[in-house]
All heavy atoms as an XYZ file, in Angstrom:
1014
protein
N      89.741     92.329    106.105
C      90.913     93.018    105.609
C      90.484     93.780    104.351
O      89.700     93.273    103.556
C      91.991     91.979    105.298
C      93.214     92.504    104.641
S      94.132     93.513    105.771
C      95.203     94.357    104.683
N      91.042     94.947    104.218
C      90.777     95.753    103.028
C      92.079     96.409    102.619
O      92.788     96.957    103.454
C      89.746     96.831    103.355
C      89.458     97.765    102.203
C      88.368     98.755    102.639
N      87.837     99.436    101.499
C      87.755    100.758    101.418
N      88.168    101.527    102.412
N      87.241    101.315    100.358
N      92.383     96.338    101.321
C      93.623     96.948    100.844
C      93.452     97.429     99.416
O      92.765     96.805     98.608
C      94.768     95.929    100.922
C      96.123     96.510    100.626
C      96.497     97.686    101.527
O      96.475     97.558    102.763
O      96.786     98.765    100.980
N      94.100     98.544     99.147
C      94.060     99.128     97.804
C      94.805     98.231     96.810
O      95.672     97.448     97.170
C      94.691    100.509     97.806
N      94.434     98.399     95.561
C      95.117     97.720     94.461
C      95.596     98.830     93.514
O      94.799     99.375     92.770
C      94.166     96.757     93.754
C      94.901     95.867     92.790
O      95.613     96.405     91.916
O      94.744     94.635     92.896
N      96.862     99.154     93.597
C      97.407    100.288     92.845
C      97.272    100.102     91.344
O      97.192    101.072     90.604
C      98.858    100.542     93.241
C      98.994    101.280     94.527
C      98.473    100.778     95.704
C      99.646    102.503     94.569
C      98.604    101.459     96.900
C      99.771    103.213     95.763
C      99.239    102.693     96.929
N      97.233     98.850     90.882
C      97.068     98.595     89.457
C      95.697     99.019     88.935
O      95.511     99.083     87.714
N      94.770     99.304     89.828
C      93.444     99.730     89.398
C      93.279    101.238     89.430
O      92.210    101.757     89.077
C      92.341     99.108     90.286
O      92.416     99.684     91.602
C      92.454     97.596     90.336
N      94.296    101.950     89.843
C      94.179    103.408     89.932
C      94.004    103.989     88.547
O      94.732    103.640     87.617
C      95.385    104.000     90.638
C      95.427    103.635     92.094
S      96.801    104.411     92.935
C      96.451    103.922     94.622
N      93.023    104.882     88.416
C      92.758    105.532     87.146
C      92.455    107.000     87.414
O      91.847    107.337     88.438
C      91.562    104.871     86.452
N      92.908    107.868     86.524
C      92.660    109.304     86.707
C      92.526    109.990     85.370
O      92.947    109.478     84.337
C      93.793    109.934     87.523
C      95.151    109.776     86.944
C      95.782    110.601     86.043
C      96.076    108.721     87.204
N      97.028    110.139     85.730
C      97.227    108.973     86.438
C      96.026    107.595     88.011
C      98.326    108.116     86.464
C      97.117    106.752     88.017
C      98.254    107.031     87.255
N      91.910    111.141     85.439
C      91.751    112.010     84.282
C      91.700    113.436     84.797
O      91.071    113.676     85.849
C      90.445    111.690     83.517
C      90.291    112.570     82.313
C      90.894    112.217     81.122
C      89.606    113.789     82.396
C      90.796    113.047     80.015
C      89.525    114.610     81.310
C      90.107    114.249     80.114
O      90.026    115.062     79.028
N      92.310    114.383     84.122
C      93.218    114.219     82.987
C      94.556    113.660     83.453
O      94.755    113.384     84.628
C      93.356    115.655     82.462
C      93.119    116.525     83.647
C      92.135    115.779     84.509
N      95.467    113.515     82.508
C      96.781    112.908     82.772
C      97.871    113.929     82.437
O      98.513    113.832     81.411
C      96.928    111.651     81.932
C      98.127    110.822     82.334
O      98.755    111.110     83.378
O      98.446    109.873     81.598
N      98.057    114.923     83.326
C      99.061    115.946     83.034
C     100.479    115.389     83.099
O     100.722    114.341     83.709
C      98.832    116.981     84.135
C      98.181    116.239     85.239
C      97.407    115.116     84.613
N     101.430    116.074     82.447
C     102.818    115.629     82.524
C     103.238    115.464     83.992
O     102.905    116.272     84.843
C     103.592    116.784     81.869
C     102.595    117.429     80.954
C     101.255    117.286     81.666
N     103.941    114.399     84.261
C     104.370    114.094     85.622
C     103.576    112.991     86.250
O     104.124    112.157     86.958
N     102.276    112.987     86.012
C     101.429    111.956     86.622
C     101.805    110.560     86.110
O     101.677    109.585     86.843
C      99.947    112.217     86.336
C      99.341    113.358     87.100
S      99.041    113.001     88.834
C      97.639    111.918     88.747
N     102.269    110.477     84.873
C     102.615    109.185     84.295
C     103.778    108.517     85.021
O     103.915    107.298     85.015
C     102.931    109.318     82.812
C     104.080    110.299     82.543
O     104.269    111.239     83.362
O     104.766    110.149     81.531
N     104.615    109.295     85.688
C     105.816    108.746     86.319
C     105.593    108.313     87.772
O     106.362    107.508     88.299
C     106.942    109.764     86.272
N     104.553    108.810     88.426
C     104.444    108.576     89.865
C     104.212    107.110     90.213
O     104.832    106.576     91.135
C     103.378    109.454     90.515
C     101.990    108.914     90.502
C     101.058    109.082     89.551
C     101.389    108.118     91.511
N      99.905    108.438     89.896
C     100.090    107.833     91.105
C     101.830    107.614     92.730
C      99.211    107.066     91.852
C     100.961    106.839     93.483
C      99.654    106.579     93.035
N     103.342    106.420     89.485
C     103.022    105.045     89.824
C     104.221    104.115     89.628
O     104.524    103.308     90.531
C     101.782    104.567     89.077
C     101.030    103.397     89.647
C     100.727    103.572     91.135
C      99.741    103.176     88.891
N     104.942    104.180     88.514
C     106.132    103.322     88.381
C     107.169    103.585     89.496
O     107.789    102.631     90.003
C     106.691    103.690     87.012
C     105.510    104.161     86.237
C     104.654    104.870     87.256
N     107.342    104.833     89.879
C     108.279    105.130     90.975
C     107.785    104.510     92.254
O     108.540    103.853     92.995
C     108.453    106.652     91.140
C     109.178    107.246     89.925
C     109.203    106.983     92.430
C     109.140    108.782     89.861
N     106.509    104.669     92.556
C     105.973    104.112     93.797
C     106.077    102.590     93.841
O     106.434    102.003     94.854
C     104.528    104.555     94.053
C     104.042    103.999     95.359
C     104.498    104.541     96.563
C     103.210    102.905     95.410
C     104.117    103.994     97.780
C     102.815    102.358     96.616
C     103.260    102.887     97.787
O     102.890    102.356     98.989
N     105.791    101.921     92.714
C     105.902    100.478     92.652
C     107.326    100.053     93.044
O     107.509     99.105     93.819
C     105.577     99.954     91.250
C     104.155     99.563     91.030
C     103.192    100.501     90.709
C     103.757     98.229     91.108
C     101.881    100.136     90.478
C     102.457     97.851     90.880
C     101.516     98.814     90.571
O     100.216     98.428     90.342
N     108.324    100.711     92.466
C     109.712    100.355     92.742
C     110.057    100.566     94.222
O     110.714     99.725     94.839
C     110.654    101.158     91.862
C     110.593    100.756     90.409
C     111.451    101.684     89.554
C     111.266    101.383     88.084
N     111.957    102.362     87.232
N     109.633    101.687     94.773
C     109.927    101.964     96.186
C     109.221    100.949     97.079
O     109.835    100.363     97.979
C     109.513    103.406     96.552
C     109.586    103.631     98.061
C     110.386    104.414     95.814
N     107.940    100.726     96.861
C     107.176     99.808     97.724
C     107.743     98.400     97.652
O     107.967     97.767     98.695
C     105.696     99.827     97.322
N     107.970     97.922     96.457
C     108.501     96.555     96.325
C     109.922     96.462     96.840
O     110.318     95.431     97.398
C     108.374     96.080     94.878
C     106.917     95.805     94.550
C     106.716     95.264     93.162
N     105.305     94.878     92.984
C     104.668     94.951     91.839
N     105.284     95.373     90.743
N     103.399     94.606     91.765
N     110.701     97.525     96.684
C     112.057     97.548     97.221
C     112.076     97.481     98.749
O     113.050     97.030     99.333
N     110.964     97.898     99.359
C     110.841     97.846    100.822
C     110.085     96.601    101.284
O     109.691     96.518    102.452
C     110.145     99.102    101.331
C     111.040    100.306    101.252
O     112.239    100.201    101.328
N     110.438    101.470    101.078
N     109.812     95.663    100.357
C     109.129     94.431    100.724
C     107.614     94.529    100.675
O     106.937     93.603    101.115
N     107.074     95.615    100.141
C     105.625     95.779    100.050
C     105.077     95.285     98.720
O     105.821     94.944     97.812
N     103.773     95.251     98.619
C     103.097     94.849     97.394
C     101.983     95.839     97.082
O     100.908     95.808     97.709
C     102.513     93.438     97.517
C     101.746     92.971     96.299
C     102.505     93.214     95.000
O     103.564     92.593     94.799
O     102.032     94.025     94.179
N     102.228     96.746     96.124
C     101.222     97.756     95.784
C      99.890     97.184     95.252
O      98.869     97.824     95.363
C     101.898     98.612     94.703
C     103.352     98.350     94.868
C     103.466     96.944     95.383
N      99.941     95.999     94.679
C      98.720     95.365     94.171
C      98.162     94.351     95.157
O      97.597     93.325     94.777
C      98.996     94.706     92.811
C      99.350     95.700     91.737
O      98.955     96.888     91.859
O     100.018     95.312     90.767
N      98.281     94.660     96.437
C      97.858     93.730     97.477
C      96.369     93.420     97.414
O      95.960     92.293     97.707
C      98.195     94.307     98.862
N      95.554     94.373     97.008
C      94.098     94.155     96.999
C      93.681     92.926     96.229
O      92.795     92.175     96.667
N      94.316     92.675     95.118
C      93.955     91.518     94.293
C      94.505     90.203     94.832
O      94.123     89.140     94.372
C      94.394     91.722     92.848
C      95.896     91.662     92.645
C      96.328     91.959     91.236
N      96.160     93.386     90.983
C      96.406     93.956     89.810
N      96.829     93.229     88.796
N      96.225     95.255     89.633
N      95.406     90.280     95.803
C      96.048     89.091     96.338
C      95.485     88.641     97.687
O      95.907     87.612     98.221
C      97.552     89.349     96.477
C      98.250     89.498     95.139
C      99.691     89.934     95.326
N     100.490     89.765     94.127
C     100.507     90.615     93.117
N      99.743     91.699     93.127
N     101.269     90.398     92.065
N      94.560     89.366     98.243
C      94.087     89.066     99.594
C      93.518     87.658     99.719
O      93.796     86.948    100.702
C      93.056     90.099    100.040
C      93.560     91.522    100.216
C      92.422     92.442    100.664
C      94.714     91.572    101.208
N      92.704     87.237     98.763
C      92.121     85.888     98.854
C      93.224     84.838     98.812
O      93.243     83.912     99.628
C      91.108     85.646     97.710
C      90.673     84.199     97.661
C      89.900     86.557     97.857
N      94.174     85.015     97.913
C      95.283     84.067     97.814
C      96.084     84.016     99.093
O      96.423     82.927     99.591
C      96.181     84.467     96.640
O      97.294     83.615     96.544
N      96.388     85.170     99.648
C      97.149     85.210    100.897
C      96.375     84.577    102.050
O      96.955     83.894    102.888
C      97.538     86.640    101.232
C      98.565     87.225    100.311
C      99.382     86.564     99.429
C      98.855     88.603    100.172
N     100.176     87.456     98.767
C      99.894     88.716     99.179
C      98.380     89.761    100.746
C     100.439     89.940     98.809
C      98.916     90.996    100.361
C      99.930     91.067     99.392
N      95.066     84.817    102.103
C      94.255     84.221    103.169
C      94.260     82.692    103.047
O      94.419     81.991    104.063
C      92.837     84.759    103.115
N      94.123     82.207    101.845
C      94.126     80.749    101.648
C      95.510     80.170    101.979
O      95.607     79.101    102.595
C      93.715     80.419    100.233
C      92.249     80.762     99.986
C      91.678     80.037     98.789
N      90.299     80.439     98.550
C      89.251     80.029     99.266
N      89.419     79.210    100.278
N      88.046     80.440     98.960
N      96.564     80.861    101.592
C      97.912     80.395    101.899
C      98.157     80.383    103.423
O      98.938     79.567    103.923
C      98.947     81.281    101.227
N      97.441     81.250    104.144
C      97.552     81.287    105.609
C      96.711     80.210    106.282
O      96.730     80.073    107.495
C      97.159     82.669    106.138
N      95.953     79.457    105.476
C      95.184     78.363    106.029
C      93.675     78.589    106.142
O      92.949     77.714    106.571
N      93.215     79.763    105.780
C      91.779     80.032    105.829
C      91.081     79.325    104.689
O      91.545     79.363    103.538
C      91.476     81.530    105.760
C      91.880     82.277    107.002
C      93.080     82.953    107.062
C      91.047     82.289    108.116
C      93.457     83.642    108.198
C      91.413     82.975    109.267
C      92.624     83.646    109.311
N      89.966     78.653    104.971
C      89.182     77.999    103.924
C      87.846     78.700    103.708
O      87.225     78.526    102.666
C      88.948     76.520    104.281
O      88.304     76.437    105.551
C      90.261     75.766    104.310
N      87.413     79.449    104.704
C      86.129     80.189    104.600
C      86.470     81.670    104.416
O      86.660     82.416    105.366
C      85.297     79.968    105.868
C      83.909     80.581    105.770
O      83.592     81.221    104.738
O      83.145     80.425    106.742
N      86.565     82.078    103.144
C      86.973     83.438    102.792
C      85.876     84.051    101.905
O      85.524     83.503    100.877
C      88.309     83.454    102.039
C      88.708     84.873    101.672
C      89.406     82.761    102.854
N      85.364     85.184    102.344
C      84.392     85.933    101.524
C      85.111     87.156    100.953
O      85.695     87.939    101.691
C      83.189     86.398    102.390
O      82.580     85.241    102.955
C      82.186     87.149    101.540
N      85.043     87.304     99.652
C      85.749     88.396     98.968
C      84.748     89.411     98.433
O      83.628     89.074     98.033
C      86.591     87.855     97.828
N      85.180     90.663     98.428
C      84.402     91.737     97.822
C      85.366     92.837     97.402
O      86.568     92.709     97.558
C      83.344     92.273     98.806
O      83.980     92.827     99.944
N      84.802     93.907     96.865
C      85.616     95.047     96.453
C      84.814     96.321     96.642
O      83.569     96.290     96.660
C      86.030     94.910     94.997
N      85.512     97.411     96.801
C      84.880     98.723     96.849
C      85.859     99.712     96.222
O      87.002     99.367     95.944
C      84.529     99.114     98.287
O      85.711     99.199     99.068
N      85.406    100.933     96.031
C      86.271    101.904     95.378
C      86.180    103.262     96.058
O      85.148    103.619     96.631
C      85.890    102.050     93.914
N      87.281    103.963     95.996
C      87.312    105.373     96.374
C      87.285    106.191     95.095
O      87.836    105.784     94.084
C      88.573    105.721     97.122
C      88.689    105.241     98.526
C      87.678    104.778     99.327
C      89.882    105.167     99.285
N      88.199    104.424    100.550
C      89.552    104.659    100.542
C      91.210    105.474     99.015
C      90.481    104.454    101.546
C      92.149    105.282    100.008
C      91.783    104.775    101.269
N      86.645    107.336     95.168
C      86.624    108.250     94.029
C      86.850    109.655     94.556
O      86.225    110.065     95.524
C      85.282    108.161     93.301
S      85.182    109.258     91.873
N      87.752    110.378     93.909
C      88.054    111.762     94.273
C      87.753    112.638     93.073
O      88.399    112.509     92.035
C      89.523    111.908     94.687
C      89.850    111.029     95.863
C      90.492    109.815     95.695
C      89.482    111.401     97.153
C      90.798    109.012     96.771
C      89.761    110.594     98.235
C      90.419    109.394     98.033
O      90.705    108.581     99.113
N      86.772    113.520     93.196
C      86.385    114.333     92.058
C      86.061    115.788     92.431
O      86.123    116.649     91.559
C      85.193    113.717     91.338
N      85.745    116.065     93.675
C      85.439    117.456     94.046
C      86.748    118.226     94.182
O      87.817    117.632     94.371
C      84.676    117.543     95.381
O      85.563    117.134     96.449
C      83.421    116.670     95.376
N      86.691    119.540     94.112
C      87.928    120.324     94.281
C      88.633    120.020     95.603
O      89.866    119.880     95.645
C      87.456    121.773     94.233
C      86.205    121.720     93.404
C      85.559    120.414     93.758
N      87.878    119.870     96.690
C      88.475    119.590     97.982
C      89.117    118.194     98.015
O      90.212    118.026     98.562
C      87.435    119.703     99.100
C      86.836    121.065     99.268
C      85.723    121.368     98.261
O      85.238    120.496     97.544
N      85.343    122.628     98.203
N      88.431    117.203     97.467
C      88.987    115.851     97.410
C      90.241    115.798     96.559
O      91.250    115.186     96.938
C      87.957    114.867     96.841
C      86.769    114.614     97.736
C      85.651    113.891     97.026
O      85.590    113.878     95.769
O      84.814    113.316     97.745
N      90.195    116.455     95.414
C      91.378    116.461     94.534
C      92.563    117.132     95.196
O      93.694    116.632     95.107
C      91.052    117.124     93.189
C      90.083    116.331     92.337
C      89.990    116.865     90.919
N      89.885    118.300     90.805
C      88.736    118.991     90.763
N      87.570    118.353     90.830
N      88.732    120.307     90.630
N      92.337    118.243     95.879
C      93.429    118.939     96.548
C      94.029    118.051     97.649
O      95.232    117.925     97.764
C      92.959    120.260     97.118
C      94.041    121.020     97.879
C      95.295    121.310     97.059
O      95.179    121.487     95.813
O      96.390    121.365     97.643
N      93.186    117.419     98.439
C      93.663    116.554     99.510
C      94.436    115.360     98.944
O      95.542    115.041     99.395
C      92.488    116.060    100.362
C      92.946    115.125    101.428
C      93.512    115.444    102.618
C      92.921    113.688    101.355
N      93.851    114.295    103.308
C      93.484    113.204    102.549
C      92.480    112.788    100.410
C      93.614    111.846    102.831
C      92.605    111.434    100.685
C      93.167    110.985    101.868
N      93.874    114.682     97.947
C      94.513    113.484     97.379
C      95.818    113.837     96.687
O      96.810    113.129     96.797
C      93.549    112.780     96.445
C      93.933    111.385     96.069
C      94.182    110.937     94.802
C      94.083    110.243     96.915
N      94.485    109.600     94.816
C      94.437    109.155     96.117
C      93.965    110.057     98.285
C      94.667    107.870     96.633
C      94.205    108.779     98.788
C      94.539    107.718     97.971
N      95.849    114.958     95.977
C      97.077    115.354     95.270
C      98.177    115.699     96.284
O      99.343    115.410     96.042
C      96.836    116.524     94.330
O      96.680    117.740     95.019
N      97.817    116.310     97.365
C      98.825    116.650     98.379
C      99.263    115.386     99.112
O     100.437    115.229     99.445
C      98.253    117.669     99.357
C      99.224    118.569    100.012
C     100.401    119.071     99.167
O     100.226    119.693     98.115
O     101.537    118.816     99.589
N      98.329    114.446     99.304
C      98.674    113.192     99.944
C      99.721    112.435     99.125
O     100.756    112.040     99.649
C      97.419    112.329    100.128
O      97.740    111.073    100.632
N      99.457    112.235     97.842
C     100.376    111.480     97.008
C     101.499    112.325     96.429
O     102.658    111.939     96.462
C      99.631    110.719     95.910
C      99.176    109.446     96.458
C      97.919    109.097     96.846
C     100.014    108.339     96.824
N      97.911    107.855     97.399
C      99.192    107.353     97.388
C     101.379    108.079     96.716
C      99.684    106.143     97.844
C     101.863    106.870     97.162
C     101.014    105.924     97.730
N     101.168    113.466     95.884
C     102.216    114.317     95.326
C     103.179    114.768     96.422
O     104.395    114.739     96.248
N     102.620    115.148     97.552
C     103.443    115.581     98.662
C     104.337    114.468     99.188
O     105.484    114.711     99.582
N     103.825    113.255     99.193
C     104.600    112.104     99.643
C     105.867    111.914     98.793
O     106.873    111.447     99.277
C     103.713    110.861     99.505
C     103.911    109.842    100.557
C     102.872    108.745    100.416
N     101.555    109.248    100.793
C     100.484    108.488    100.953
N     100.562    107.189    100.754
N      99.340    108.999    101.294
N     105.740    112.267     97.510
C     106.890    112.060     96.620
C     107.901    113.185     96.673
O     108.913    113.119     95.956
C     106.392    111.846     95.175
C     105.732    110.483     94.977
C     105.219    110.334     93.558
C     106.682    109.345     95.310
N     107.667    114.178     97.486
C     108.728    115.188     97.683
C     109.093    115.383     99.155
O     110.169    115.886     99.431
C     108.345    116.552     97.034
C     107.082    117.134     97.616
C     108.277    116.432     95.527
C     106.802    118.577     97.193
N     108.193    114.949    100.092
C     108.462    115.217    101.511
C     108.193    114.002    102.396
O     107.443    114.107    103.350
C     107.530    116.345    101.996
C     107.656    117.655    101.345
C     106.742    118.678    102.012
N     105.343    118.415    101.843
C     104.613    118.798    100.791
N     105.169    119.487     99.825
N     103.341    118.520    100.722
N     108.778    112.900    102.103
C     108.552    111.726    102.961
C     109.642    110.688    102.755
O     110.525    110.845    101.901
C     107.182    111.090    102.637
O     107.269    110.368    101.426
N     109.540    109.613    103.509
C     110.492    108.522    103.310
C     110.340    107.878    101.951
O     111.301    107.315    101.436
C     110.338    107.478    104.437
O     109.054    106.897    104.399
N     109.156    107.969    101.349
C     108.991    107.450     99.979
C     109.936    108.200     99.062
O     110.644    107.588     98.248
C     107.519    107.604     99.494
C     107.402    107.221     98.024
C     106.590    106.737    100.343
N     109.980    109.517     99.165
C     110.895    110.324     98.341
C     112.337    109.962     98.630
O     113.140    109.780     97.702
C     110.638    111.813     98.599
N     112.674    109.855     99.890
C     114.046    109.535    100.277
C     114.481    108.177     99.711
O     115.577    108.023     99.192
C     114.216    109.551    101.794
C     113.969    110.922    102.391
O     114.082    111.938    101.670
O     113.651    110.984    103.604
N     113.586    107.187     99.799
C     113.893    105.841     99.276
C     114.001    105.875     97.738
O     114.867    105.199     97.188
C     112.825    104.828     99.709
C     112.924    104.432    101.132
N     113.838    103.547    101.622
C     112.190    104.817    102.207
C     113.695    103.380    102.915
N     112.695    104.159    103.307
N     113.134    106.622     97.085
C     113.171    106.705     95.628
C     114.517    107.247     95.159
O     115.117    106.727     94.209
C     112.027    107.575     95.111
N     114.982    108.293     95.806
C     116.262    108.898     95.437
C     117.429    107.986     95.811
O     118.311    107.727     94.991
C     116.409    110.306     96.071
C     117.807    110.863     95.843
C     115.353    111.240     95.510
N     117.422    107.457     97.022
C     118.533    106.619     97.492
C     118.699    105.364     96.635
O     119.821    104.928     96.389
C     118.317    106.239     98.951
N     117.583    104.794     96.175
C     117.643    103.565     95.374
C     117.849    103.849     93.891
O     117.955    102.908     93.100
C     116.352    102.768     95.574
N     117.887    105.114     93.506
C     118.103    105.453     92.105
C     116.877    105.340     91.234
O     116.968    105.307     90.007
N     115.683    105.309     91.839
C     114.454    105.207     91.077
C     114.039    106.551     90.475
O     113.298    106.587     89.488
C     113.305    104.682     91.939
C     113.579    103.352     92.545
N     114.111    102.283     91.851
C     113.414    102.909     93.807
C     114.238    101.254     92.659
N     113.835    101.605     93.866
N     114.487    107.646     91.082
C     114.142    108.978     90.614
C     115.084    109.997     91.225
O     115.669    109.742     92.284
C     112.694    109.333     90.982
N     115.193    111.127     90.561
C     115.945    112.246     91.136
C     114.967    113.180     91.843
O     113.741    113.074     91.640
C     116.662    113.049     90.030
O     115.664    113.640     89.178
C     117.595    112.155     89.214
N     115.488    114.082     92.639
C     114.616    115.070     93.295
C     113.874    115.892     92.243
O     112.708    116.226     92.424
C     115.402    115.979     94.230
C     115.977    115.270     95.430
C     114.937    115.029     96.494
N     115.521    114.251     97.586
C     114.843    113.757     98.583
N     113.542    113.950     98.657
N     115.443    113.075     99.526
N     114.539    116.211     91.140
C     113.899    116.992     90.068
C     112.749    116.207     89.439
O     111.692    116.772     89.154
C     114.915    117.380     89.000
N     112.940    114.903     89.238
C     111.853    114.069     88.695
C     110.687    114.004     89.672
O     109.510    114.055     89.256
C     112.375    112.668     88.377
C     113.304    112.669     87.193
C     114.072    111.343     87.043
O     114.377    110.678     88.074
O     114.385    110.989     85.896
N     110.998    113.875     90.945
C     109.930    113.850     91.955
C     109.185    115.173     92.001
O     107.954    115.197     92.173
C     110.491    113.471     93.322
C     111.090    112.082     93.428
C     111.685    111.847     94.822
C     110.090    111.007     93.086
N     109.883    116.264     91.835
C     109.239    117.574     91.775
C     108.305    117.663     90.578
O     107.202    118.191     90.674
C     110.285    118.704     91.711
C     109.693    120.088     91.710
C     108.960    120.439     92.979
O     109.364    120.079     94.080
N     107.823    121.143     92.852
N     108.716    117.111     89.448
C     107.869    117.086     88.237
C     106.597    116.278     88.504
O     105.504    116.660     88.087
C     108.638    116.499     87.061
C     107.860    116.479     85.775
C     108.739    115.941     84.625
N     107.974    115.860     83.406
C     107.326    114.762     83.001
N     107.348    113.653     83.727
N     106.647    114.755     81.862
N     106.728    115.152     89.211
C     105.564    114.355     89.563
C     104.630    115.162     90.456
O     103.405    115.196     90.252
C     105.983    113.033     90.253
C     104.763    112.303     90.800
C     106.755    112.151     89.284
N     105.183    115.833     91.442
C     104.382    116.668     92.336
C     103.615    117.728     91.539
O     102.425    117.938     91.784
C     105.289    117.311     93.388
C     104.561    118.255     94.318
C     103.710    117.753     95.308
C     104.707    119.625     94.205
C     103.047    118.611     96.157
C     104.029    120.479     95.062
C     103.205    119.965     96.034
O     102.533    120.822     96.876
N     104.288    118.367     90.630
C     103.639    119.387     89.807
C     102.526    118.775     88.952
O     101.489    119.406     88.735
C     104.670    120.107     88.958
C     105.585    120.988     89.803
C     106.833    121.474     89.093
O     106.965    121.224     87.847
O     107.693    122.073     89.763
N     102.710    117.548     88.487
C     101.651    116.856     87.764
C     100.436    116.620     88.645
O      99.290    116.820     88.220
N     100.677    116.200     89.881
C      99.579    116.009     90.825
C      98.817    117.311     91.051
O      97.590    117.322     91.095
C     100.099    115.488     92.168
C     100.192    114.007     92.255
C     101.318    113.243     92.160
C      99.116    113.092     92.420
N     101.007    111.929     92.274
C      99.650    111.804     92.428
C      97.736    113.258     92.547
C      98.879    110.665     92.592
C      96.947    112.120     92.706
C      97.523    110.852     92.733
N      99.561    118.407     91.219
C      98.908    119.683     91.459
C      98.109    120.120     90.241
O      97.013    120.693     90.372
C      99.929    120.742     91.864
C     100.685    120.414     93.161
C      99.786    119.958     94.292
C      99.157    121.112     95.014
N      98.329    120.699     96.150
N      98.626    119.889     89.031
C      97.883    120.203     87.804
C      96.618    119.363     87.714
O      95.561    119.860     87.353
C      98.762    119.986     86.581
N      96.709    118.073     88.078
C      95.518    117.227     88.083
C      94.482    117.789     89.058
O      93.303    117.888     88.734
C      95.890    115.789     88.449
C      94.689    114.969     88.746
C      93.842    114.391     87.834
C      94.137    114.688     90.035
N      92.804    113.767     88.495
C      92.964    113.934     89.836
C      94.515    115.004     91.328
C      92.186    113.474     90.879
C      93.741    114.562     92.387
C      92.593    113.808     92.160
N      94.915    118.147     90.251
C      93.989    118.652     91.265
C      93.305    119.931     90.815
O      92.137    120.177     91.164
C      94.723    118.901     92.582
N      94.001    120.738     90.034
C      93.458    122.024     89.594
C      92.478    121.877     88.416
O      91.734    122.809     88.130
C      94.592    122.966     89.190
N      92.464    120.722     87.774
C      91.577    120.522     86.624
C      90.130    120.404     87.071
O      89.805    119.570     87.938
C      91.993    119.268     85.852
N      89.268    121.213     86.517
C      87.851    121.191     86.897
C      87.200    119.839     86.623
O      86.235    119.482     87.301
C      87.094    122.290     86.183
C      87.438    123.679     86.687
C      86.581    124.758     86.040
O      85.498    124.439     85.524
O      87.027    125.903     86.047
N      87.714    119.109     85.647
C      87.156    117.817     85.312
C      87.998    116.681     85.878
O      87.886    115.513     85.467
C      86.975    117.650     83.803
C      88.273    117.864     83.034
O      89.296    118.289     83.636
O      88.283    117.621     81.806
N      88.838    116.983     86.868
C      89.692    115.968     87.467
C      88.880    114.884     88.161
O      87.885    115.153     88.838
N      89.325    113.666     87.974
C      88.625    112.482     88.549
C      89.683    111.422     88.798
O      90.635    111.259     88.044
C      87.622    111.984     87.492
C      86.819    110.789     87.902
C      85.621    110.801     88.551
C      87.144    109.428     87.665
N      85.174    109.504     88.736
C      86.103    108.636     88.189
C      88.215    108.769     87.069
C      86.096    107.260     88.141
C      88.221    107.377     87.007
C      87.162    106.647     87.558
N      89.514    110.699     89.898
C      90.488    109.680     90.306
C      89.735    108.565     91.032
O      88.850    108.835     91.838
C      91.496    110.299     91.277
C      92.691    109.456     91.562
C      93.894    109.662     90.924
C      92.626    108.427     92.506
C      95.003    108.877     91.190
C      93.725    107.641     92.767
C      94.908    107.882     92.125
O      95.998    107.107     92.385
N      90.120    107.315     90.759
C      89.524    106.224     91.505
C      90.560    105.144     91.780
O      91.568    105.034     91.087
C      88.341    105.594     90.750
O      88.799    104.824     89.653
N      90.287    104.386     92.816
C      91.109    103.218     93.169
C      90.197    102.151     93.764
O      89.323    102.451     94.590
C      92.259    103.564     94.142
C      91.744    104.168     95.435
C      93.114    102.341     94.420
N      90.370    100.940     93.302
C      89.604     99.799     93.813
C      90.365     99.160     94.969
O      91.595     99.096     94.965
C      89.392     98.754     92.690
O      88.723     99.377     91.598
C      88.608     97.566     93.174
N      89.593     98.695     95.928
C      90.152     97.987     97.085
C      89.639     96.547     97.065
O      88.441     96.317     96.869
C      89.694     98.617     98.401
C      90.228     99.995     98.600
N      89.698    101.099     97.999
C      91.266    100.428     99.346
C      90.376    102.157     98.373
N      91.330    101.769     99.179
N      90.548     95.629     97.291
C      90.128     94.248     97.553
C      89.748     94.135     99.013
O      90.341     94.813     99.884
N      88.765     93.296     99.313
C      88.304     93.130    100.687
C      88.066     91.651    100.948
O      87.592     90.918    100.045
C      86.985     93.871    100.891
C      87.068     95.348    100.586
C      85.701     96.027    100.471
O      84.683     95.347    100.157
O      85.668     97.244    100.673
N      88.369     91.213    102.128
C      88.067     89.821    102.491
C      87.606     89.772    103.959
O      87.979     90.599    104.780
C      89.272     88.877    102.329
C      90.476     89.332    103.139
C      89.633     88.699    100.857
C      91.632     88.332    103.177
N      86.773     88.793    104.211
C      86.414     88.405    105.588
C      86.807     86.943    105.689
O      86.385     86.108    104.857
C      84.912     88.594    105.860
C      84.557     90.056    105.761
C      84.564     88.009    107.238
C      83.067     90.334    105.888
N      87.619     86.633    106.685
C      88.055     85.250    106.906
C      87.425     84.728    108.190
O      87.446     85.425    109.199
C      89.582     85.204    107.027
S      90.466     85.820    105.600
N      86.924     83.543    108.113
C      86.342     82.902    109.304
C      87.119     81.651    109.649
O      87.429     80.854    108.769
C      84.880     82.550    109.019
C      84.003     83.782    108.811
C      82.600     83.381    108.359
N      81.839     84.544    107.944
C      81.934     85.113    106.756
N      82.753     84.654    105.841
N      81.212     86.180    106.448
N      87.424     81.513    110.920
C      88.191     80.340    111.364
C      87.241     79.297    111.943
O      86.185     79.586    112.426
C      89.178     80.755    112.440
């Protein structure tokens, strides 16, 4: 199993709007029964499921080229204006459409930065029965 840990996401630069996206996503994900910091919980969940032979590791994604930044910004920024994530954020009162648009614009500004850099760590486990 491999899963991202949103609490490990780091980026540079930090244009206006980018600061709001993660808190909004946390509220939406948890409101839907998800766990954005799942990567760090995999070992615990495996043990709670009864596995005793669990090997843990981690890896990271990094987005730094212009093409990677454009793709990643559209993936996340776009999600916050054109998806069920956006719809849930608005319906639950976590953000307005205008706030989500500001977040999207922050993502696009990040993607346009020549020195833009982004990473996220993933928790990984192998369970043996």
